[in-house]
C-alpha positions as CSV (number, residue, x, y, z in Angstrom):
1,M,105.3,140.4,115.2
2,T,102.4,140.4,112.8
3,T,102.3,140.2,109.0
4,S,100.5,142.2,106.4
5,V,100.6,139.3,103.9
6,Q,97.1,138.0,103.2
7,S,98.1,134.4,102.4
8,F,101.0,132.1,101.7
9,K,101.5,129.5,99.1
10,A,102.1,125.9,100.3
11,S,102.1,122.3,99.2
12,A,99.7,120.0,101.1
13,A,98.7,116.3,101.0
14,I,95.0,116.5,100.5
15,V,92.5,113.6,101.0
16,R,89.5,114.2,98.7
17,N,87.5,110.9,99.2
18,V,87.1,108.3,101.9
19,G,89.8,105.7,101.5
20,G,91.5,107.8,98.7
21,P,95.2,108.5,98.4
22,F,97.0,111.6,99.7
23,T,97.6,113.9,96.7
24,I,100.1,116.7,97.0
25,E,98.7,119.9,95.7
26,S,99.2,123.6,95.9
27,I,97.1,125.5,98.5
28,D,96.8,129.0,100.0
29,V,97.3,129.3,103.7
30,A,95.8,132.5,105.3
31,A,98.2,134.7,107.4
32,P,97.9,134.1,111.1
33,S,95.8,136.4,113.3
34,G,94.8,136.6,116.9
35,D,96.4,133.6,118.8
36,Q,97.5,131.8,115.6
37,V,101.0,130.8,114.6
38,L,102.2,130.0,111.1
39,V,104.8,127.2,111.1
40,R,107.0,126.1,108.2
41,M,107.1,122.3,108.6
42,V,110.4,120.5,109.0
43,G,109.0,117.1,109.9
44,V,105.6,115.4,110.6
45,G,104.8,112.0,112.0
46,I,102.1,109.7,110.6
47,C,99.7,108.5,113.3
48,H,97.1,105.8,113.1
49,T,94.5,108.5,113.6
50,D,95.5,110.1,110.3
51,L,94.8,106.9,108.5
52,V,91.5,106.2,110.4
53,C,90.3,109.7,109.3
54,R,91.4,109.1,105.8
55,D,89.5,105.8,105.7
56,G,86.1,106.9,107.1
57,F,86.2,108.4,110.6
58,P,83.8,111.3,110.1
59,V,85.8,114.3,109.0
60,P,84.8,116.7,106.2
61,M,86.6,116.4,102.8
62,P,88.6,117.6,101.1
63,I,90.9,117.9,104.1
64,V,94.5,118.3,105.0
65,L,95.3,115.8,107.9
66,G,98.5,115.6,109.9
67,H,98.9,116.2,113.6
68,E,102.4,115.4,114.7
69,G,104.2,118.4,113.2
70,S,107.5,120.1,114.0
71,G,108.9,123.2,112.4
72,I,110.0,126.8,112.5
73,V,107.7,129.8,113.2
74,E,107.3,132.0,110.2
75,A,104.7,134.5,111.5
76,I,102.4,135.1,114.5
77,G,99.1,136.8,115.2
78,D,98.7,139.9,117.2
79,K,97.6,138.1,120.4
80,V,100.6,135.7,120.6
81,T,102.9,136.4,123.5
82,G,104.9,133.3,124.2
83,V,106.0,132.2,120.7
84,K,108.2,134.3,118.4
85,V,109.3,134.2,114.8
86,G,112.2,131.8,114.4
87,D,111.3,129.6,117.3
88,H,111.6,125.8,116.8
89,V,108.3,124.2,117.8
90,V,106.4,121.0,118.2
91,L,102.7,121.1,117.5
92,S,100.2,119.1,119.6
93,F,96.4,118.7,119.9
94,N,94.0,121.7,120.2
95,S,91.8,122.5,123.2
96,C,89.2,125.2,124.0
97,Q,90.9,126.6,127.1
98,S,87.6,127.6,128.5
99,C,85.8,124.4,129.7
100,P,86.2,123.0,133.3
101,N,88.8,120.4,132.3
102,C,90.9,122.9,130.4
103,A,90.7,125.2,133.5
104,K,92.2,122.3,135.5
105,S,95.1,121.9,133.1
106,Q,93.5,118.7,131.6
107,P,93.2,119.7,128.0
108,A,93.2,116.1,126.8
109,Y,89.7,115.9,128.2
110,C,88.5,119.2,126.8
111,Y,84.7,119.2,126.6
112,N,85.1,120.4,123.0
113,F,87.9,118.0,122.0
114,L,86.1,116.6,119.0
115,A,85.0,119.9,117.6
116,N,88.5,121.4,118.1
117,N,90.4,118.6,116.6
118,F,88.1,116.8,114.0
119,A,85.6,119.4,112.7
120,G,87.9,120.5,109.9
121,V,87.0,124.1,110.6
122,R,87.2,126.5,113.5
123,P,84.3,125.8,115.9
124,S,83.9,129.5,116.7
125,D,82.9,130.6,113.1
126,G,83.2,127.6,110.8
127,S,86.2,129.1,109.0
128,T,89.3,127.4,107.7
129,S,92.8,128.8,107.0
130,L,93.2,126.7,103.8
131,A,91.9,127.4,100.3
132,Q,92.5,126.3,96.7
133,N,91.5,128.5,93.7
134,G,89.2,130.4,96.0
135,A,87.4,127.3,97.4
136,A,87.8,126.3,101.0
137,V,89.8,123.2,101.9
138,H,89.2,121.7,105.4
139,G,92.0,122.0,107.8
140,Q,92.5,122.8,111.5
141,F,93.0,119.0,112.1
142,F,94.2,118.7,115.7
143,G,94.7,122.5,115.4
144,Q,97.4,122.2,112.8
145,S,96.8,120.1,109.6
146,S,100.6,119.6,109.3
147,F,100.7,117.4,106.2
148,A,101.7,120.5,104.4
149,T,104.8,122.7,104.0
150,L,103.0,125.4,106.1
151,A,100.6,124.9,109.0
152,I,98.5,127.2,111.1
153,A,98.4,126.3,114.8
154,R,97.4,128.2,117.9
155,E,99.7,129.4,120.6
156,I,98.1,126.9,123.1
157,N,99.1,123.9,121.0
158,T,102.5,125.2,119.9
159,V,105.4,124.1,122.2
160,V,108.7,125.9,121.9
161,I,111.8,123.6,122.1
162,D,115.5,124.1,122.1
163,K,117.1,124.8,118.8
164,N,119.9,122.3,119.3
165,L,117.4,119.3,119.1
166,P,116.9,117.4,115.8
167,L,113.8,119.2,114.8
168,E,112.7,117.0,112.0
169,I,112.0,114.0,114.3
170,M,110.4,116.0,117.2
171,G,106.8,116.0,115.9
172,P,105.6,112.6,117.2
173,L,106.2,113.9,120.7
174,G,103.0,115.9,120.1
175,C,100.7,112.9,119.9
176,G,101.8,109.2,119.5
177,I,104.8,109.2,121.8
178,Q,103.1,111.6,124.2
179,T,100.1,109.2,124.4
180,G,102.2,106.1,125.2
181,A,104.7,107.7,127.6
182,G,102.0,109.8,129.2
183,G,99.8,106.7,129.5
184,A,102.3,105.1,131.7
185,V,103.6,108.1,133.6
186,N,100.6,110.4,133.8
187,S,97.5,108.2,133.5
188,L,98.6,105.3,135.5
189,E,100.8,107.4,137.8
190,M,103.5,104.8,137.8
191,Q,106.3,105.2,140.4
192,K,109.8,103.9,140.6
193,G,109.8,100.1,140.9
194,D,106.3,99.6,139.8
195,S,105.6,96.7,137.3
196,L,103.8,97.0,134.0
197,A,102.4,94.8,131.3
198,I,102.1,96.4,127.8
199,F,99.9,94.8,125.2
200,G,101.2,95.8,121.8
201,G,104.7,96.9,120.7
202,G,103.8,99.6,118.2
203,A,104.7,103.2,118.5
204,V,102.4,103.8,121.5
205,G,103.3,100.6,123.3
206,L,107.0,101.1,122.9
207,S,106.6,104.8,124.0
208,A,104.9,103.5,127.1
209,L,107.9,101.3,127.7
210,L,110.3,104.3,127.3
211,G,108.2,106.3,129.7
212,A,108.2,103.5,132.3
213,R,112.0,103.1,131.9
214,A,112.5,106.9,132.2
215,I,110.9,106.9,135.7
216,D,112.8,103.7,136.7
217,A,110.0,101.3,136.7
218,G,110.5,97.7,137.8
219,T,109.5,94.7,135.8
220,V,108.1,95.7,132.3
221,I,106.6,93.0,130.2
222,V,105.7,93.6,126.5
223,I,103.3,91.3,124.7
224,E,103.9,91.6,121.0
225,P,103.5,89.0,118.1
226,N,106.0,90.7,115.8
227,A,109.4,89.2,116.5
228,A,111.4,92.3,115.3
229,R,109.4,94.6,117.5
230,G,109.8,92.2,120.4
231,E,113.5,92.3,119.9
232,L,113.5,96.1,119.8
233,A,111.4,96.2,123.0
234,K,114.2,94.1,124.7
235,Q,116.8,96.6,123.5
236,L,114.7,99.5,124.8
237,G,114.6,98.0,128.3
238,A,111.7,95.5,128.5
239,T,112.4,93.0,131.2
240,H,110.5,90.3,129.3
241,V,108.8,89.9,125.9
242,I,106.0,87.5,125.3
243,N,105.0,86.4,121.8
244,P,101.3,85.5,122.0
245,K,101.6,83.4,118.9
246,E,104.1,81.1,120.7
247,T,102.6,81.2,124.2
248,P,99.5,79.1,124.8
249,D,98.5,80.9,128.0
250,V,99.7,84.6,128.0
251,L,98.0,85.3,131.4
252,A,99.8,82.5,133.1
253,K,103.1,83.5,131.6
254,I,102.8,87.1,132.8
255,K,102.0,85.9,136.3
256,E,105.0,83.6,136.2
257,L,107.4,86.2,135.0
258,S,106.1,88.9,137.4
259,G,105.9,86.8,140.5
260,G,102.1,86.8,140.6
261,G,100.9,89.8,138.7
262,V,101.7,93.4,137.8
263,N,100.8,96.7,139.3
264,Y,99.6,98.2,136.0
265,A,98.7,97.1,132.5
266,L,98.2,99.0,129.2
267,D,96.3,97.9,126.2
268,T,97.3,99.5,122.9
269,T,95.5,97.0,120.6
270,G,91.9,97.9,121.0
271,I,91.0,94.2,120.9
272,P,88.4,93.3,123.5
273,A,89.7,89.7,124.0
274,V,93.2,91.2,124.7
275,M,91.7,93.7,127.2
276,G,90.0,90.8,129.0
277,V,93.4,89.1,129.5
278,A,95.0,92.4,130.5
279,I,92.5,93.1,133.3
280,E,93.3,89.7,134.9
281,T,97.1,90.3,135.0
282,M,96.9,92.9,137.8
283,L,97.6,92.7,141.5
284,P,95.1,94.1,144.0
285,R,94.3,97.8,143.3
286,G,95.9,97.6,139.9
287,M,94.8,99.8,137.0
288,L,94.4,98.9,133.4
289,G,94.9,101.8,130.9
290,L,93.1,101.4,127.6
291,I,94.6,103.3,124.6
292,G,93.8,101.3,121.5
293,V,90.7,102.2,119.5
294,P,88.1,99.4,119.8
295,P,85.4,98.4,117.3
296,P,82.4,100.8,117.7
297,D,80.2,98.1,119.2
298,A,82.8,96.5,121.5
299,N,82.3,95.7,125.2
300,L,84.8,95.0,127.9
301,P,84.9,91.3,128.6
302,A,85.7,91.5,132.3
303,N,84.8,89.3,135.2
304,L,83.2,91.7,137.7
305,M,83.7,89.5,140.7
306,S,87.4,89.2,139.9
307,M,87.6,93.0,139.6
308,L,85.7,93.4,142.9
309,I,88.0,91.1,144.8
310,R,91.1,92.9,143.6
311,G,89.7,96.4,143.6
312,A,90.8,96.5,139.9
313,R,90.4,99.8,138.0
314,V,90.0,100.5,134.3
315,K,90.7,103.9,132.6
316,Y,90.4,104.9,129.0
317,I,93.2,107.3,128.1
318,T,93.3,110.2,125.7
319,E,96.6,111.8,124.7
320,G,98.3,110.3,127.8
321,D,96.5,112.6,130.1
322,S,99.1,115.2,129.0
323,N,99.2,118.9,129.0
324,P,101.6,119.3,126.0
325,Q,103.1,122.5,127.4
326,E,104.3,120.6,130.4
327,F,104.8,117.0,129.2
328,I,106.7,117.6,126.0
329,P,109.4,119.5,127.8
330,R,109.5,116.6,130.4
331,M,110.0,114.0,127.6
332,L,112.7,116.2,126.1
333,G,114.5,116.4,129.4
334,W,114.6,112.6,129.5
335,Y,115.8,112.5,125.9
336,K,118.6,114.9,126.6
337,A,119.6,112.8,129.6
338,G,119.8,109.6,127.4
339,K,116.8,108.0,129.2
340,F,114.2,108.3,126.4
341,P,115.6,107.2,123.0
342,F,112.3,107.7,121.1
343,D,114.4,108.3,117.9
344,R,114.9,104.5,117.7
345,L,111.2,104.2,116.8
346,I,111.4,106.5,113.8
347,S,111.8,105.8,110.1
348,K,112.2,108.8,107.8
349,F,110.4,109.3,104.5
350,R,110.4,112.3,102.1
351,F,107.1,114.3,102.2
352,E,106.4,113.2,98.6
353,Q,106.5,109.6,99.8
354,I,103.5,110.1,102.1
355,N,101.5,107.2,100.6
356,E,104.4,104.8,100.9
357,A,104.9,105.9,104.5
358,A,101.2,105.4,105.2
359,H,101.4,101.9,103.7
360,A,104.5,101.2,105.9
361,T,102.4,102.1,108.9
362,E,99.5,99.8,107.9
363,T,101.8,96.8,107.2
364,G,103.9,97.3,110.3
365,A,107.1,97.8,108.3
366,A,107.6,101.1,110.1
367,I,106.8,101.8,113.7
368,K,106.7,105.6,113.5
369,P,107.1,107.1,110.0
370,V,108.2,110.7,109.9
371,L,107.8,112.8,106.7
372,V,110.8,115.1,106.2
373,F,110.3,118.3,104.2
């Protein structure tokens, strides 16, 4: 159905200056048209990317961030065919749907990914769905800007889910959890019995652990300095946990525990020195997946002869190589089967507590904060 209403009132967390706080303010959200979907938010996760953009990654301001939204469809544009009013949905990243990679069902590597997800406007015409007192507010962040009571998405990044699922915690499946689990399952193409070393036990690293366990991986070693997160990793199925603060030679320990090395490794830290260790953990023809955001001028400290001898491979990963329309339902299938307890990573905050939730992300007090409306 379409709607004749021109705009809707909403509350949104706006960032007005680099490094500034989120301030909850009233905005106007334009009615959906074309392939757009209007979603009343029920929950939204806070991702490291939201904070990076708040603190200086180049996005235009003022802007409404947020890109791990879940909610209920309120209205749809006249070109929407697969989503209807009342559907429960998870929102994921945006893609152009016209470039060669999108045509190959690889939207995470959309040629226009940056423009579609970080420009703050629609690349096609420079417009935004958000306004305040007649002045434009930047939005369209990851095709949703879901730090708000209402969000405008597109049908392509709106995934319909079962109504019997706990909707308020589903949003992180659209980015952080998808990135970690997809990194193990899609990007590395792990198979049953394969071994894996995961560097970093945050939301992405623990989601990779959950994905590996969901496909019945073999030895999975998590390297994490936070003792509480290490304990949670054990509870979620890690075969071994290494605390690098207490282990003089992490590489030697991984080889000892794995019987000589692992098939695959994932780095979620973005720290070049850690990546250098990770690339040496792998058996012949192993692959290292890189997910963490590195410093802008960082290089990979790898020994090329060592890589040559082992045929070692390295791959940088975006969004877990996921097509959200396919992989989110797959993760939910694992969840329903009791094989993917991602809810254990989540801490809930009220929407009004967004700054406290962001601080909990930065300090590590919360693994995956979710704002509940």
